[in-house]
CHARMM internal coordinates of N, CA and C (Angstrom, degrees):
IC EDIT
DIST 1 N 1 CA 1.4482
DIST 1 CA 1 C 1.5433
ANGL 1 N 1 CA 1 C 107.25
DIST 1 C 2 N 1.3220
ANGL 1 CA 1 C 2 N 114.20
DIHE 1 N 1 CA 1 C 2 N 128.59
DIST 2 N 2 CA 1.4750
ANGL 1 C 2 N 2 CA 116.75
DIHE 1 CA 1 C 2 N 2 CA -177.38
DIST 2 CA 2 C 1.5226
ANGL 2 N 2 CA 2 C 109.58
DIHE 1 C 2 N 2 CA 2 C -81.21
DIST 2 C 3 N 1.2818
ANGL 2 CA 2 C 3 N 116.86
DIHE 2 N 2 CA 2 C 3 N 166.87
DIST 3 N 3 CA 1.4331
ANGL 2 C 3 N 3 CA 121.41
DIHE 2 CA 2 C 3 N 3 CA 176.70
DIST 3 CA 3 C 1.4889
ANGL 3 N 3 CA 3 C 115.23
DIHE 2 C 3 N 3 CA 3 C -58.26
DIST 3 C 4 N 1.3189
ANGL 3 CA 3 C 4 N 114.23
DIHE 3 N 3 CA 3 C 4 N -41.14
DIST 4 N 4 CA 1.4687
ANGL 3 C 4 N 4 CA 121.89
DIHE 3 CA 3 C 4 N 4 CA 177.02
DIST 4 CA 4 C 1.5476
ANGL 4 N 4 CA 4 C 111.84
DIHE 3 C 4 N 4 CA 4 C -57.32
DIST 4 C 5 N 1.3201
ANGL 4 CA 4 C 5 N 115.49
DIHE 4 N 4 CA 4 C 5 N -48.52
DIST 5 N 5 CA 1.4278
ANGL 4 C 5 N 5 CA 118.61
DIHE 4 CA 4 C 5 N 5 CA -178.24
DIST 5 CA 5 C 1.5004
ANGL 5 N 5 CA 5 C 112.76
DIHE 4 C 5 N 5 CA 5 C -69.33
DIST 5 C 6 N 1.3192
ANGL 5 CA 5 C 6 N 116.58
DIHE 5 N 5 CA 5 C 6 N -30.87
DIST 6 N 6 CA 1.5019
ANGL 5 C 6 N 6 CA 122.05
DIHE 5 CA 5 C 6 N 6 CA 174.25
DIST 6 CA 6 C 1.5773
ANGL 6 N 6 CA 6 C 110.28
DIHE 5 C 6 N 6 CA 6 C -64.53
DIST 6 C 7 N 1.2962
ANGL 6 CA 6 C 7 N 112.11
DIHE 6 N 6 CA 6 C 7 N -40.47
DIST 7 N 7 CA 1.4762
ANGL 6 C 7 N 7 CA 113.37
DIHE 6 CA 6 C 7 N 7 CA -178.17
DIST 7 CA 7 C 1.5526
ANGL 7 N 7 CA 7 C 108.23
DIHE 6 C 7 N 7 CA 7 C -71.37
DIST 7 C 8 N 1.3090
ANGL 7 CA 7 C 8 N 119.28
DIHE 7 N 7 CA 7 C 8 N -39.73
DIST 8 N 8 CA 1.4105
ANGL 7 C 8 N 8 CA 121.96
DIHE 7 CA 7 C 8 N 8 CA 174.95
DIST 8 CA 8 C 1.5939
ANGL 8 N 8 CA 8 C 114.25
DIHE 7 C 8 N 8 CA 8 C -57.15
DIST 8 C 9 N 1.2797
ANGL 8 CA 8 C 9 N 112.33
DIHE 8 N 8 CA 8 C 9 N -46.02
DIST 9 N 9 CA 1.5114
ANGL 8 C 9 N 9 CA 117.74
DIHE 8 CA 8 C 9 N 9 CA 176.70
DIST 9 CA 9 C 1.5539
ANGL 9 N 9 CA 9 C 109.48
DIHE 8 C 9 N 9 CA 9 C -60.48
DIST 9 C 10 N 1.2735
ANGL 9 CA 9 C 10 N 115.15
DIHE 9 N 9 CA 9 C 10 N -45.91
DIST 10 N 10 CA 1.4704
ANGL 9 C 10 N 10 CA 117.85
DIHE 9 CA 9 C 10 N 10 CA 177.86
DIST 10 CA 10 C 1.5296
ANGL 10 N 10 CA 10 C 113.63
DIHE 9 C 10 N 10 CA 10 C -58.49
DIST 10 C 11 N 1.2765
ANGL 10 CA 10 C 11 N 115.83
DIHE 10 N 10 CA 10 C 11 N -39.47
DIST 11 N 11 CA 1.4774
ANGL 10 C 11 N 11 CA 122.34
DIHE 10 CA 10 C 11 N 11 CA 179.26
DIST 11 CA 11 C 1.5389
ANGL 11 N 11 CA 11 C 109.97
DIHE 10 C 11 N 11 CA 11 C -65.62
DIST 11 C 12 N 1.3312
ANGL 11 CA 11 C 12 N 116.36
DIHE 11 N 11 CA 11 C 12 N -43.74
DIST 12 N 12 CA 1.4357
ANGL 11 C 12 N 12 CA 120.33
DIHE 11 CA 11 C 12 N 12 CA 177.42
DIST 12 CA 12 C 1.5675
ANGL 12 N 12 CA 12 C 111.71
DIHE 11 C 12 N 12 CA 12 C -64.99
DIST 12 C 13 N 1.3175
ANGL 12 CA 12 C 13 N 117.93
DIHE 12 N 12 CA 12 C 13 N -33.63
DIST 13 N 13 CA 1.4839
ANGL 12 C 13 N 13 CA 121.19
DIHE 12 CA 12 C 13 N 13 CA 178.26
DIST 13 CA 13 C 1.5135
ANGL 13 N 13 CA 13 C 109.44
DIHE 12 C 13 N 13 CA 13 C -70.19
DIST 13 C 14 N 1.3328
ANGL 13 CA 13 C 14 N 117.52
DIHE 13 N 13 CA 13 C 14 N -42.20
DIST 14 N 14 CA 1.4619
ANGL 13 C 14 N 14 CA 123.25
DIHE 13 CA 13 C 14 N 14 CA 179.77
DIST 14 CA 14 C 1.5795
ANGL 14 N 14 CA 14 C 109.04
DIHE 13 C 14 N 14 CA 14 C -64.81
DIST 14 C 15 N 1.3409
ANGL 14 CA 14 C 15 N 115.50
DIHE 14 N 14 CA 14 C 15 N -41.19
DIST 15 N 15 CA 1.4804
ANGL 14 C 15 N 15 CA 116.15
DIHE 14 CA 14 C 15 N 15 CA 175.75
DIST 15 CA 15 C 1.5173
ANGL 15 N 15 CA 15 C 114.92
DIHE 14 C 15 N 15 CA 15 C -62.87
DIST 15 C 16 N 1.2929
ANGL 15 CA 15 C 16 N 119.92
DIHE 15 N 15 CA 15 C 16 N -31.04
DIST 16 N 16 CA 1.5157
ANGL 15 C 16 N 16 CA 123.15
DIHE 15 CA 15 C 16 N 16 CA 177.29
DIST 16 CA 16 C 1.4683
ANGL 16 N 16 CA 16 C 104.62
DIHE 15 C 16 N 16 CA 16 C -74.37
DIST 16 C 17 N 1.3166
ANGL 16 CA 16 C 17 N 122.65
DIHE 16 N 16 CA 16 C 17 N -36.63
DIST 17 N 17 CA 1.4966
ANGL 16 C 17 N 17 CA 122.23
DIHE 16 CA 16 C 17 N 17 CA 177.91
DIST 17 CA 17 C 1.5108
ANGL 17 N 17 CA 17 C 109.94
DIHE 16 C 17 N 17 CA 17 C -63.02
DIST 17 C 18 N 1.3340
ANGL 17 CA 17 C 18 N 113.43
DIHE 17 N 17 CA 17 C 18 N -45.10
DIST 18 N 18 CA 1.4863
ANGL 17 C 18 N 18 CA 115.02
DIHE 17 CA 17 C 18 N 18 CA -176.08
DIST 18 CA 18 C 1.5990
ANGL 18 N 18 CA 18 C 109.54
DIHE 17 C 18 N 18 CA 18 C -67.34
DIST 18 C 19 N 1.3223
ANGL 18 CA 18 C 19 N 113.41
DIHE 18 N 18 CA 18 C 19 N -35.65
DIST 19 N 19 CA 1.4956
ANGL 18 C 19 N 19 CA 115.26
DIHE 18 CA 18 C 19 N 19 CA 174.47
DIST 19 CA 19 C 1.5295
ANGL 19 N 19 CA 19 C 112.33
DIHE 18 C 19 N 19 CA 19 C -61.77
DIST 19 C 20 N 1.3679
ANGL 19 CA 19 C 20 N 119.59
DIHE 19 N 19 CA 19 C 20 N -40.92
DIST 20 N 20 CA 1.4033
ANGL 19 C 20 N 20 CA 124.43
DIHE 19 CA 19 C 20 N 20 CA 178.86
DIST 20 CA 20 C 1.5055
ANGL 20 N 20 CA 20 C 110.22
DIHE 19 C 20 N 20 CA 20 C -63.15
DIST 20 C 21 N 1.3193
ANGL 20 CA 20 C 21 N 116.01
DIHE 20 N 20 CA 20 C 21 N -43.96
DIST 21 N 21 CA 1.4687
ANGL 20 C 21 N 21 CA 120.83
DIHE 20 CA 20 C 21 N 21 CA 178.14
DIST 21 CA 21 C 1.4689
ANGL 21 N 21 CA 21 C 115.74
DIHE 20 C 21 N 21 CA 21 C -60.09
DIST 21 C 22 N 1.3868
ANGL 21 CA 21 C 22 N 112.93
DIHE 21 N 21 CA 21 C 22 N -43.55
DIST 22 N 22 CA 1.4763
ANGL 21 C 22 N 22 CA 116.33
DIHE 21 CA 21 C 22 N 22 CA 177.72
DIST 22 CA 22 C 1.4210
ANGL 22 N 22 CA 22 C 113.94
DIHE 21 C 22 N 22 CA 22 C -68.73
DIST 22 C 23 N 1.3933
ANGL 22 CA 22 C 23 N 120.66
DIHE 22 N 22 CA 22 C 23 N -29.42
DIST 23 N 23 CA 1.4114
ANGL 22 C 23 N 23 CA 123.88
DIHE 22 CA 22 C 23 N 23 CA 173.82
DIST 23 CA 23 C 1.5014
ANGL 23 N 23 CA 23 C 111.86
DIHE 22 C 23 N 23 CA 23 C -66.12
DIST 23 C 24 N 1.3564
ANGL 23 CA 23 C 24 N 115.29
DIHE 23 N 23 CA 23 C 24 N -42.09
DIST 24 N 24 CA 1.4591
ANGL 23 C 24 N 24 CA 121.44
DIHE 23 CA 23 C 24 N 24 CA 178.47
DIST 24 CA 24 C 1.5372
ANGL 24 N 24 CA 24 C 110.59
DIHE 23 C 24 N 24 CA 24 C -63.62
DIST 24 C 25 N 1.3316
ANGL 24 CA 24 C 25 N 117.74
DIHE 24 N 24 CA 24 C 25 N -42.68
DIST 25 N 25 CA 1.4194
ANGL 24 C 25 N 25 CA 126.73
DIHE 24 CA 24 C 25 N 25 CA -177.64
DIST 25 CA 25 C 1.5368
ANGL 25 N 25 CA 25 C 109.85
DIHE 24 C 25 N 25 CA 25 C -61.49
DIST 25 C 26 N 1.3483
ANGL 25 CA 25 C 26 N 112.81
DIHE 25 N 25 CA 25 C 26 N -50.06
DIST 26 N 26 CA 1.5756
ANGL 25 C 26 N 26 CA 117.65
DIHE 25 CA 25 C 26 N 26 CA 175.15
DIST 26 CA 26 C 1.5694
ANGL 26 N 26 CA 26 C 108.74
DIHE 25 C 26 N 26 CA 26 C -61.46
DIST 26 C 27 N 1.2666
ANGL 26 CA 26 C 27 N 118.53
DIHE 26 N 26 CA 26 C 27 N -39.16
DIST 27 N 27 CA 1.4158
ANGL 26 C 27 N 27 CA 118.83
DIHE 26 CA 26 C 27 N 27 CA 177.22
DIST 27 CA 27 C 1.4834
ANGL 27 N 27 CA 27 C 116.56
DIHE 26 C 27 N 27 CA 27 C -56.47
DIST 27 C 28 N 1.3030
ANGL 27 CA 27 C 28 N 114.12
DIHE 27 N 27 CA 27 C 28 N -48.60
DIST 28 N 28 CA 1.5012
ANGL 27 C 28 N 28 CA 120.90
DIHE 27 CA 27 C 28 N 28 CA 174.45
DIST 28 CA 28 C 1.5373
ANGL 28 N 28 CA 28 C 112.42
DIHE 27 C 28 N 28 CA 28 C -58.79
DIST 28 C 29 N 1.3531
ANGL 28 CA 28 C 29 N 115.86
DIHE 28 N 28 CA 28 C 29 N -44.56
DIST 29 N 29 CA 1.4778
ANGL 28 C 29 N 29 CA 118.96
DIHE 28 CA 28 C 29 N 29 CA 177.44
DIST 29 CA 29 C 1.4751
ANGL 29 N 29 CA 29 C 111.18
DIHE 28 C 29 N 29 CA 29 C -64.04
DIST 29 C 30 N 1.3532
ANGL 29 CA 29 C 30 N 118.05
DIHE 29 N 29 CA 29 C 30 N -40.39
DIST 30 N 30 CA 1.4557
ANGL 29 C 30 N 30 CA 118.74
DIHE 29 CA 29 C 30 N 30 CA 178.38
DIST 30 CA 30 C 1.5259
ANGL 30 N 30 CA 30 C 111.58
DIHE 29 C 30 N 30 CA 30 C -66.69
DIST 30 C 31 N 1.3356
ANGL 30 CA 30 C 31 N 120.45
DIHE 30 N 30 CA 30 C 31 N -36.26
DIST 31 N 31 CA 1.4566
ANGL 30 C 31 N 31 CA 124.41
DIHE 30 CA 30 C 31 N 31 CA 176.31
DIST 31 CA 31 C 1.4947
ANGL 31 N 31 CA 31 C 109.66
DIHE 30 C 31 N 31 CA 31 C -61.86
DIST 31 C 32 N 1.3218
ANGL 31 CA 31 C 32 N 117.63
DIHE 31 N 31 CA 31 C 32 N -42.63
DIST 32 N 32 CA 1.4216
ANGL 31 C 32 N 32 CA 123.45
DIHE 31 CA 31 C 32 N 32 CA -177.72
DIST 32 CA 32 C 1.5715
ANGL 32 N 32 CA 32 C 110.47
DIHE 31 C 32 N 32 CA 32 C -66.26
DIST 32 C 33 N 1.3252
ANGL 32 CA 32 C 33 N 113.87
DIHE 32 N 32 CA 32 C 33 N -43.40
DIST 33 N 33 CA 1.4840
ANGL 32 C 33 N 33 CA 117.35
DIHE 32 CA 32 C 33 N 33 CA -176.17
DIST 33 CA 33 C 1.5960
ANGL 33 N 33 CA 33 C 109.38
DIHE 32 C 33 N 33 CA 33 C -67.64
DIST 33 C 34 N 1.3349
ANGL 33 CA 33 C 34 N 113.45
DIHE 33 N 33 CA 33 C 34 N -43.77
DIST 34 N 34 CA 1.5041
ANGL 33 C 34 N 34 CA 116.83
DIHE 33 CA 33 C 34 N 34 CA -177.21
DIST 34 CA 34 C 1.4892
ANGL 34 N 34 CA 34 C 110.91
DIHE 33 C 34 N 34 CA 34 C -69.92
DIST 34 C 35 N 1.3270
ANGL 34 CA 34 C 35 N 121.38
DIHE 34 N 34 CA 34 C 35 N -34.95
DIST 35 N 35 CA 1.4811
ANGL 34 C 35 N 35 CA 121.40
DIHE 34 CA 34 C 35 N 35 CA -177.08
DIST 35 CA 35 C 1.4506
ANGL 35 N 35 CA 35 C 113.74
DIHE 34 C 35 N 35 CA 35 C -114.62
DIST 35 C 36 N 1.3693
ANGL 35 CA 35 C 36 N 118.75
DIHE 35 N 35 CA 35 C 36 N 35.69
DIST 36 N 36 CA 1.4733
ANGL 35 C 36 N 36 CA 123.60
DIHE 35 CA 35 C 36 N 36 CA 180.00
DIST 36 CA 36 C 1.4620
ANGL 36 N 36 CA 36 C 112.99
DIHE 35 C 36 N 36 CA 36 C -59.25
DIST 36 C 37 N 1.3862
ANGL 36 CA 36 C 37 N 119.33
DIHE 36 N 36 CA 36 C 37 N -35.05
DIST 37 N 37 CA 1.4158
ANGL 36 C 37 N 37 CA 121.58
DIHE 36 CA 36 C 37 N 37 CA 179.60
DIST 37 CA 37 C 1.5223
ANGL 37 N 37 CA 37 C 117.27
DIHE 36 C 37 N 37 CA 37 C -78.61
DIST 37 C 38 N 1.2689
ANGL 37 CA 37 C 38 N 120.03
DIHE 37 N 37 CA 37 C 38 N -21.45
DIST 38 N 38 CA 1.4256
ANGL 37 C 38 N 38 CA 123.51
DIHE 37 CA 37 C 38 N 38 CA -177.88
DIST 38 CA 38 C 1.5020
ANGL 38 N 38 CA 38 C 115.72
DIHE 37 C 38 N 38 CA 38 C -112.72
DIST 38 C 39 N 1.3013
ANGL 38 CA 38 C 39 N 120.23
DIHE 38 N 38 CA 38 C 39 N 8.72
DIST 39 N 39 CA 1.3847
ANGL 38 C 39 N 39 CA 122.37
DIHE 38 CA 38 C 39 N 39 CA 179.82
DIST 39 CA 39 C 1.4930
ANGL 39 N 39 CA 39 C 112.54
DIHE 38 C 39 N 39 CA 39 C -76.20
DIST 39 C 40 N 1.3450
ANGL 39 CA 39 C 40 N 119.31
DIHE 39 N 39 CA 39 C 40 N 126.90
DIST 40 N 40 CA 1.4527
ANGL 39 C 40 N 40 CA 121.63
DIHE 39 CA 39 C 40 N 40 CA -178.59
DIST 40 CA 40 C 1.5571
ANGL 40 N 40 CA 40 C 106.48
DIHE 39 C 40 N 40 CA 40 C -94.30
DIST 40 C 41 N 1.3809
ANGL 40 CA 40 C 41 N 115.02
DIHE 40 N 40 CA 40 C 41 N 176.19
DIST 41 N 41 CA 1.4363
ANGL 40 C 41 N 41 CA 118.98
DIHE 40 CA 40 C 41 N 41 CA -172.10
DIST 41 CA 41 C 1.5079
ANGL 41 N 41 CA 41 C 112.53
DIHE 40 C 41 N 41 CA 41 C -64.20
DIST 41 C 42 N 1.3822
ANGL 41 CA 41 C 42 N 116.89
DIHE 41 N 41 CA 41 C 42 N -34.25
DIST 42 N 42 CA 1.4897
ANGL 41 C 42 N 42 CA 121.00
DIHE 41 CA 41 C 42 N 42 CA 178.07
DIST 42 CA 42 C 1.5176
ANGL 42 N 42 CA 42 C 109.51
DIHE 41 C 42 N 42 CA 42 C -63.46
DIST 42 C 43 N 1.2511
ANGL 42 CA 42 C 43 N 119.25
DIHE 42 N 42 CA 42 C 43 N -42.79
DIST 43 N 43 CA 1.4404
ANGL 42 C 43 N 43 CA 122.59
DIHE 42 CA 42 C 43 N 43 CA -174.72
DIST 43 CA 43 C 1.5230
ANGL 43 N 43 CA 43 C 107.32
DIHE 42 C 43 N 43 CA 43 C -71.71
DIST 43 C 44 N 1.3183
ANGL 43 CA 43 C 44 N 118.60
DIHE 43 N 43 CA 43 C 44 N -38.40
DIST 44 N 44 CA 1.4628
ANGL 43 C 44 N 44 CA 122.07
DIHE 43 CA 43 C 44 N 44 CA -178.33
DIST 44 CA 44 C 1.5347
ANGL 44 N 44 CA 44 C 107.67
DIHE 43 C 44 N 44 CA 44 C -66.27
DIST 44 C 45 N 1.2984
ANGL 44 CA 44 C 45 N 117.30
DIHE 44 N 44 CA 44 C 45 N -40.89
DIST 45 N 45 CA 1.4957
ANGL 44 C 45 N 45 CA 118.81
DIHE 44 CA 44 C 45 N 45 CA 179.73
DIST 45 CA 45 C 1.4843
ANGL 45 N 45 CA 45 C 110.14
DIHE 44 C 45 N 45 CA 45 C -71.49
DIST 45 C 46 N 1.3421
ANGL 45 CA 45 C 46 N 123.51
DIHE 45 N 45 CA 45 C 46 N -36.18
DIST 46 N 46 CA 1.4319
ANGL 45 C 46 N 46 CA 124.78
DIHE 45 CA 45 C 46 N 46 CA 175.15
DIST 46 CA 46 C 1.4983
ANGL 46 N 46 CA 46 C 111.33
DIHE 45 C 46 N 46 CA 46 C -64.35
DIST 46 C 47 N 1.3557
ANGL 46 CA 46 C 47 N 117.92
DIHE 46 N 46 CA 46 C 47 N -37.11
DIST 47 N 47 CA 1.4423
ANGL 46 C 47 N 47 CA 119.59
DIHE 46 CA 46 C 47 N 47 CA 179.98
DIST 47 CA 47 C 1.5231
ANGL 47 N 47 CA 47 C 109.16
DIHE 46 C 47 N 47 CA 47 C -69.58
DIST 47 C 48 N 1.3373
ANGL 47 CA 47 C 48 N 117.09
DIHE 47 N 47 CA 47 C 48 N -41.26
DIST 48 N 48 CA 1.4515
ANGL 47 C 48 N 48 CA 120.36
DIHE 47 CA 47 C 48 N 48 CA -176.62
DIST 48 CA 48 C 1.6115
ANGL 48 N 48 CA 48 C 109.16
DIHE 47 C 48 N 48 CA 48 C -64.14
DIST 48 C 49 N 1.3910
ANGL 48 CA 48 C 49 N 114.01
DIHE 48 N 48 CA 48 C 49 N -41.01
DIST 49 N 49 CA 1.4571
ANGL 48 C 49 N 49 CA 119.40
DIHE 48 CA 48 C 49 N 49 CA -179.80
DIST 49 CA 49 C 1.5059
ANGL 49 N 49 CA 49 C 110.08
DIHE 48 C 49 N 49 CA 49 C -65.31
DIST 49 C 50 N 1.3491
ANGL 49 CA 49 C 50 N 116.90
DIHE 49 N 49 CA 49 C 50 N -41.37
DIST 50 N 50 CA 1.3825
ANGL 49 C 50 N 50 CA 121.73
DIHE 49 CA 49 C 50 N 50 CA -179.73
DIST 50 CA 50 C 1.4306
ANGL 50 N 50 CA 50 C 114.47
DIHE 49 C 50 N 50 CA 50 C -66.44
DIST 50 C 51 N 1.3773
ANGL 50 CA 50 C 51 N 120.74
DIHE 50 N 50 CA 50 C 51 N -33.01
DIST 51 N 51 CA 1.3901
ANGL 50 C 51 N 51 CA 129.00
DIHE 50 CA 50 C 51 N 51 CA 176.10
DIST 51 CA 51 C 1.6081
ANGL 51 N 51 CA 51 C 109.38
DIHE 50 C 51 N 51 CA 51 C -65.69
DIST 51 C 52 N 1.3006
ANGL 51 CA 51 C 52 N 109.76
DIHE 51 N 51 CA 51 C 52 N -49.41
DIST 52 N 52 CA 1.4914
ANGL 51 C 52 N 52 CA 116.62
DIHE 51 CA 51 C 52 N 52 CA -177.93
DIST 52 CA 52 C 1.5237
ANGL 52 N 52 CA 52 C 110.04
DIHE 51 C 52 N 52 CA 52 C -63.55
DIST 52 C 53 N 1.2936
ANGL 52 CA 52 C 53 N 118.84
DIHE 52 N 52 CA 52 C 53 N -43.83
DIST 53 N 53 CA 1.4708
ANGL 52 C 53 N 53 CA 119.50
DIHE 52 CA 52 C 53 N 53 CA 178.71
DIST 53 CA 53 C 1.4725
ANGL 53 N 53 CA 53 C 111.88
DIHE 52 C 53 N 53 CA 53 C -63.51
DIST 53 C 54 N 1.3259
ANGL 53 CA 53 C 54 N 118.45
DIHE 53 N 53 CA 53 C 54 N -41.83
DIST 54 N 54 CA 1.4587
ANGL 53 C 54 N 54 CA 120.47
DIHE 53 CA 53 C 54 N 54 CA -178.75
DIST 54 CA 54 C 1.5096
ANGL 54 N 54 CA 54 C 109.71
DIHE 53 C 54 N 54 CA 54 C -67.83
DIST 54 C 55 N 1.3192
ANGL 54 CA 54 C 55 N 120.29
DIHE 54 N 54 CA 54 C 55 N -37.05
DIST 55 N 55 CA 1.5013
ANGL 54 C 55 N 55 CA 122.05
DIHE 54 CA 54 C 55 N 55 CA 177.52
DIST 55 CA 55 C 1.4355
ANGL 55 N 55 CA 55 C 110.35
DIHE 54 C 55 N 55 CA 55 C -65.38
DIST 55 C 56 N 1.3560
ANGL 55 CA 55 C 56 N 120.96
DIHE 55 N 55 CA 55 C 56 N -39.48
DIST 56 N 56 CA 1.4478
ANGL 55 C 56 N 56 CA 122.95
DIHE 55 CA 55 C 56 N 56 CA -178.64
DIST 56 CA 56 C 1.4946
ANGL 56 N 56 CA 56 C 110.41
DIHE 55 C 56 N 56 CA 56 C -68.08
DIST 56 C 57 N 1.3055
ANGL 56 CA 56 C 57 N 117.21
DIHE 56 N 56 CA 56 C 57 N -46.60
DIST 57 N 57 CA 1.5044
ANGL 56 C 57 N 57 CA 122.00
DIHE 56 CA 56 C 57 N 57 CA 175.64
DIST 57 CA 57 C 1.5512
ANGL 57 N 57 CA 57 C 109.69
DIHE 56 C 57 N 57 CA 57 C -59.06
DIST 57 C 58 N 1.3332
ANGL 57 CA 57 C 58 N 114.96
DIHE 57 N 57 CA 57 C 58 N -43.05
DIST 58 N 58 CA 1.4204
ANGL 57 C 58 N 58 CA 119.40
DIHE 57 CA 57 C 58 N 58 CA -178.68
DIST 58 CA 58 C 1.6088
ANGL 58 N 58 CA 58 C 112.71
DIHE 57 C 58 N 58 CA 58 C -62.73
DIST 58 C 59 N 1.3020
ANGL 58 CA 58 C 59 N 114.63
DIHE 58 N 58 CA 58 C 59 N -38.13
DIST 59 N 59 CA 1.5008
ANGL 58 C 59 N 59 CA 119.93
DIHE 58 CA 58 C 59 N 59 CA 175.71
DIST 59 CA 59 C 1.4544
ANGL 59 N 59 CA 59 C 110.09
DIHE 58 C 59 N 59 CA 59 C -63.31
DIST 59 C 60 N 1.3191
ANGL 59 CA 59 C 60 N 119.54
DIHE 59 N 59 CA 59 C 60 N -48.76
DIST 60 N 60 CA 1.5033
ANGL 59 C 60 N 60 CA 120.70
DIHE 59 CA 59 C 60 N 60 CA 178.67
DIST 60 CA 60 C 1.4469
ANGL 60 N 60 CA 60 C 115.38
DIHE 59 C 60 N 60 CA 60 C -62.46
DIST 60 C 61 N 1.3668
ANGL 60 CA 60 C 61 N 115.33
DIHE 60 N 60 CA 60 C 61 N -38.11
DIST 61 N 61 CA 1.4756
ANGL 60 C 61 N 61 CA 119.55
DIHE 60 CA 60 C 61 N 61 CA 178.18
DIST 61 CA 61 C 1.5061
ANGL 61 N 61 CA 61 C 110.46
DIHE 60 C 61 N 61 CA 61 C -64.83
DIST 61 C 62 N 1.3427
ANGL 61 CA 61 C 62 N 120.09
DIHE 61 N 61 CA 61 C 62 N -43.68
DIST 62 N 62 CA 1.4346
ANGL 61 C 62 N 62 CA 125.02
DIHE 61 CA 61 C 62 N 62 CA 177.19
DIST 62 CA 62 C 1.5406
ANGL 62 N 62 CA 62 C 109.53
DIHE 61 C 62 N 62 CA 62 C -60.50
DIST 62 C 63 N 1.3928
ANGL 62 CA 62 C 63 N 117.90
DIHE 62 N 62 CA 62 C 63 N -46.85
DIST 63 N 63 CA 1.4282
ANGL 62 C 63 N 63 CA 120.68
DIHE 62 CA 62 C 63 N 63 CA 177.14
DIST 63 CA 63 C 1.5704
ANGL 63 N 63 CA 63 C 111.55
DIHE 62 C 63 N 63 CA 63 C -56.61
DIST 63 C 64 N 1.3129
ANGL 63 CA 63 C 64 N 116.63
DIHE 63 N 63 CA 63 C 64 N -43.09
DIST 64 N 64 CA 1.4507
ANGL 63 C 64 N 64 CA 123.21
DIHE 63 CA 63 C 64 N 64 CA -174.66
DIST 64 CA 64 C 1.6165
ANGL 64 N 64 CA 64 C 105.58
DIHE 63 C 64 N 64 CA 64 C -70.42
DIST 64 C 65 N 1.3219
ANGL 64 CA 64 C 65 N 115.86
DIHE 64 N 64 CA 64 C 65 N -41.25
DIST 65 N 65 CA 1.5127
ANGL 64 C 65 N 65 CA 120.60
DIHE 64 CA 64 C 65 N 65 CA 174.96
DIST 65 CA 65 C 1.4640
ANGL 65 N 65 CA 65 C 109.11
DIHE 64 C 65 N 65 CA 65 C -57.04
DIST 65 C 66 N 1.2969
ANGL 65 CA 65 C 66 N 122.68
DIHE 65 N 65 CA 65 C 66 N -47.70
DIST 66 N 66 CA 1.4255
ANGL 65 C 66 N 66 CA 126.38
DIHE 65 CA 65 C 66 N 66 CA -175.74
DIST 66 CA 66 C 1.5025
ANGL 66 N 66 CA 66 C 108.08
DIHE 65 C 66 N 66 CA 66 C -64.34
DIST 66 C 67 N 1.2997
ANGL 66 CA 66 C 67 N 121.74
DIHE 66 N 66 CA 66 C 67 N -38.17
DIST 67 N 67 CA 1.4787
ANGL 66 C 67 N 67 CA 127.40
DIHE 66 CA 66 C 67 N 67 CA -178.18
DIST 67 CA 67 C 1.6279
ANGL 67 N 67 CA 67 C 106.34
DIHE 66 C 67 N 67 CA 67 C -66.56
DIST 67 C 68 N 1.3695
ANGL 67 CA 67 C 68 N 114.55
DIHE 67 N 67 CA 67 C 68 N -42.06
DIST 68 N 68 CA 1.4235
ANGL 67 C 68 N 68 CA 115.01
DIHE 67 CA 67 C 68 N 68 CA -178.17
DIST 68 CA 68 C 1.5201
ANGL 68 N 68 CA 68 C 112.20
DIHE 67 C 68 N 68 CA 68 C -75.86
DIST 68 C 69 N 1.3590
ANGL 68 CA 68 C 69 N 117.26
DIHE 68 N 68 CA 68 C 69 N -32.00
DIST 69 N 69 CA 1.4974
ANGL 68 C 69 N 69 CA 118.26
DIHE 68 CA 68 C 69 N 69 CA 174.95
DIST 69 CA 69 C 1.5058
ANGL 69 N 69 CA 69 C 108.28
DIHE 68 C 69 N 69 CA 69 C -63.91
DIST 69 C 70 N 1.3210
ANGL 69 CA 69 C 70 N 120.85
DIHE 69 N 69 CA 69 C 70 N -41.27
DIST 70 N 70 CA 1.4356
ANGL 69 C 70 N 70 CA 122.44
DIHE 69 CA 69 C 70 N 70 CA -178.72
DIST 70 CA 70 C 1.5846
ANGL 70 N 70 CA 70 C 109.28
DIHE 69 C 70 N 70 CA 70 C -66.41
DIST 70 C 71 N 1.2752
ANGL 70 CA 70 C 71 N 118.97
DIHE 70 N 70 CA 70 C 71 N -36.14
DIST 71 N 71 CA 1.4796
ANGL 70 C 71 N 71 CA 122.87
DIHE 70 CA 70 C 71 N 71 CA 179.11
DIST 71 CA 71 C 1.5644
ANGL 71 N 71 CA 71 C 108.31
DIHE 70 C 71 N 71 CA 71 C -72.44
DIST 71 C 72 N 1.4022
ANGL 71 CA 71 C 72 N 118.45
DIHE 71 N 71 CA 71 C 72 N -34.64
DIST 72 N 72 CA 1.4690
ANGL 71 C 72 N 72 CA 116.77
DIHE 71 CA 71 C 72 N 72 CA 175.51
DIST 72 CA 72 C 1.5178
ANGL 72 N 72 CA 72 C 110.82
DIHE 71 C 72 N 72 CA 72 C -68.44
DIST 72 C 73 N 1.3544
ANGL 72 CA 72 C 73 N 115.60
DIHE 72 N 72 CA 72 C 73 N -35.80
DIST 73 N 73 CA 1.5027
ANGL 72 C 73 N 73 CA 119.07
DIHE 72 CA 72 C 73 N 73 CA -178.33
DIST 73 CA 73 C 1.5989
ANGL 73 N 73 CA 73 C 108.73
DIHE 72 C 73 N 73 CA 73 C -65.98
DIST 73 C 74 N 1.2993
ANGL 73 CA 73 C 74 N 113.18
DIHE 73 N 73 CA 73 C 74 N -35.80
DIST 74 N 74 CA 1.5192
ANGL 73 C 74 N 74 CA 114.63
DIHE 73 CA 73 C 74 N 74 CA 175.90
DIST 74 CA 74 C 1.5458
ANGL 74 N 74 CA 74 C 115.09
DIHE 73 C 74 N 74 CA 74 C -70.20
DIST 74 C 75 N 1.3657
ANGL 74 CA 74 C 75 N 114.26
DIHE 74 N 74 CA 74 C 75 N -30.85
DIST 75 N 75 CA 1.5234
ANGL 74 C 75 N 75 CA 117.17
DIHE 74 CA 74 C 75 N 75 CA 177.88
DIST 75 CA 75 C 1.4937
ANGL 75 N 75 CA 75 C 110.97
DIHE 74 C 75 N 75 CA 75 C -73.28
DIST 75 C 76 N 1.2605
ANGL 75 CA 75 C 76 N 119.86
DIHE 75 N 75 CA 75 C 76 N -26.06
DIST 76 N 76 CA 1.4324
ANGL 75 C 76 N 76 CA 123.59
DIHE 75 CA 75 C 76 N 76 CA -176.51
DIST 76 CA 76 C 1.4865
ANGL 76 N 76 CA 76 C 110.00
DIHE 75 C 76 N 76 CA 76 C -90.08
END
COOR INIT
IC SEED 1 N 1 CA 1 C
IC BUILD
């Protein structure tokens, strides 16, 4: 496997991770919207922590994706 193919495979893997994180984020938001009247303090804190963790991971994945895209551009 050449370096170029490896970078393309890594980019595809990162894209699937970003897709999964976006789905999880929308799921949390949907849960909050549906259950806004019945959410207790523990559920609210858990949702906030989940959103923060997803956003942090999302930030690092996008940063890593940008690095790989730049590397792919250099290889071509």
